[in-house]
N, C-alpha and C positions, 0 to 999 in steps of 0.2 A: 369520519376523523379515528374513531376509535379503534377502528378495524383496519385503518392503516399499520404499513409494515416498518418497520425501523432500519433505514438502508445506514451503512459505514461509508464514507465518503473518501476519496483520495483525489488528491490534486499533483498534476506536474506543472511544475514552474514552467516558466520560459528557459532560466537557464538552468534548468534541473534536466537530470537523467535518468531520476525514477518518479514513482508516485508517494506519496507522504500523506498520513492521515492527518484530515484537517477538521474532522468532526462527523456528524450525523443528522441525517433528516426524515421524516417520518412521511411516507407517500402512498397511493394507493397501488402504483405498479413502478417500475422500473424506468420508463420514459419520464414520468412525474417526478420522479427521484433524480434523474438527469438534470432536470430544468428546475427544480428547487434547489440543488446545490450549485448550478449556475451561478442563480440569484443570489444566494446566500456567502459562496465562498468565491467566487470571481468576479465579483462588482466592479473592478477594479484592474480588469485583465491581467491579473497575477497567474492565470494558468493557460495551459495550451492542450490540455487532455485533464477528463474528468473520468473517476472510474466509480460507481455505487456498487455495492455491494449489499444484499439483506443481513442484516447483522445475524440471524440464526444460521447461514451457511457458512460462517466462520469459525474455523474448529482451531484453537490455540494450546499451547501447551501449558501445562500449571507452571507456576514459579516454585512451589514446593517440590518438584521434579527437575530443576534445573542440573543438578549434579548426574544423575542416573541419564537424564535423557541426552544431554551436551556432551558428558565426558569422554563416550566412544571418539569422538571427532578428535580428540586432541592427539592422537597417536598416527594419524593420516595426514604427514604433511604434505602430500602430491595434492591435496584438496586447496591449499592455500595458493593464491594467486602469485606470489613470490617465489614459489618453485617453478615456474615456466618463465622463460624469456618471451617479452611481448614484442613484436614487430612494431617499428616506429611510427607507422601509420595510426595506431591505436593510442591514443593520447589523454584517453577521458579515464583511463586507469589508474 
């Protein structure tokens, strides 16, 4: 068990459109991580989809680099959803 990999777990709820991070599990492989995550995080049928990702494979931005990392996007208004007119059949946004 000391050699098991740490997996981060993401669950999509029945009424949700996106996956949310709910916690972590240790497992010998990805299949075992899925099974452990199902038992631990969806016991009451809360989810319809699970993702497990080896924690070592996640790359994150550093909190102290927030301004230089995210500031360049402020001058690109065309990237905001409010810039586009959505068709009526797209009601999830």
